[in-house]
N, C-alpha and C positions, 0 to 999 in steps of 0.2 A: 862815526860814519859806518853805515851798513854796506857790506860787500857781499855779493852772491856768486855762486858758481853755476847754479841751474835756475832757469825759469821754465816752468812747465804748466800746462793745463791738466788738472787732475780731477778725478771723479770719486775716488774711493776714500780719500783721507778725511773728507768732511761729508758724511752721508747726506745725500739729497741735494748737494751743492756742486756747482761747476766752479772750481777754484783756480785762480791764477796763483801759482805756488812759487815761492823763492826759497832756495836752500842757502842760508846765510853762513858765511865763514867766520872763523875765529872762535869757535866754541871752546870755552875754558874748562868744561866739565870733565872731559876725558873718561866717559863712562866705560867700564870694562865691557868688552864685547861689542862696542860701538860699530855699527855697519857703515858709518860715515866718517871714518878717521881722516879722509881726504879733506874734510871741512875744517880741520883744526888749524890749519895755516891761515892767519888773518890777512896775509899780504896778497892772496890770490883773488881772482875773480874781478867782477865789475862793480862799480859803485851804484848803489840803489838810493836815489834821492826821491823826495816826494814828487818833483817835476817829472822824473823818468817814470815813476810809477803811474802818475796821472796820464802820461802819454800812452802807456801800455793798456791802462783801463779804457781809454778812448779807442784804442785799436780794437779792443774786444767788446765794444759797446753793445749791450743787449744780449751778450752771450754768457757773461759771468754772473755769479751770484755771491762770490766770496773771494777774498784775498787771504792766502795762507802763508805763514812764515814758519819755516823749519829752523828754529833758533832766532837769535837776534836780541834776546832779552838782556844780554850783557852790554848792549849798546842802547840803553833805555830811551834816551831822548831821540835818537835817530829812528828807532823802532816806533815810538809814539807818533812821530811826524808822519810816517808812512801809514800807520793804522788810521790816523785821523784823515789822511787823504782818501783812503779806501772808504771810510764811513761817510765822508762828505759826498762821495760818488754814489751813495745809496747801497753799498755792498756790505755784506757780513764780513767778519774778520775772525781769523783763527791763528793760534800760535801753538806749535808743538815744542815742548821743552822737556828736558830731562830733570828739571827741578820739580819739587813737590808743590810749589806755588810761585807766583810772580808778584812783583810790587803792585799795590792797589791801583796806581795810576795806569799801569799797563792793563791790568785786569778790567778796568773800567772801559777800555776801548775795544775789548774783545767780545765777540758773540760766542765763540767756542775756545776752549783751552784744553790741550792734551798735556797731562803732567806725568812725571815719573821716569826715572832712568830705566834704560833697557836692562833686563835681567833675563838671560837666556833660559834659566830654569823656570821662569814664570811666563815667558812668552809675551807676545804683543797684544794689541787691542782685540784681536780676533780670538784670544784665549780667555775663557772665564776666570782662570787662575792668575791673570796678570796683575802686577802691582800698578800698572799705568791706568790713568783715568781720563776719559773724554767727557768734558763738562760743558754744559750749556750755562754760561755765566749769568744770565738773567735771573735764574732761579737756583743755580747750583746743582741741578739734576745731573747725575752721572748717566751718560748715554752709551756705555760700553756695549750693551746688548745690540746696538745697531751694527756692530762689526762681527757678531757671532754668526757662524754658519750653522744652518739647521741640520 
């Protein structure tokens, strides 16, 4: 079961997209320097079911282009159900994970995938030295340059 603590509309996390974003709880990774340690507790927040997601997609009909999940790969089947709901609605999908990759079944449902644990000395996606990668899954192209400031 997916649970989330935040639902937001975001513009920067998936360049060129208006995303309905969910911050999923229960992250088992415990990355050093994590800015979201409040998400580690799996018992907090509200349940995100495909039906609830479908209602929220309908609430924002015509305004969204993507659904973004900050985590959730540790609940693979539940995440897959929500990814499929978003895709059935004609929306792109994105997952931000601290892992270096995700299972093929999850990757197959994603339009974009951000991988890599946070490392303070390497910075985030806006830093060319980052270890993190923002990938378009259709062709595997790394799109980090879309986050760089000129």
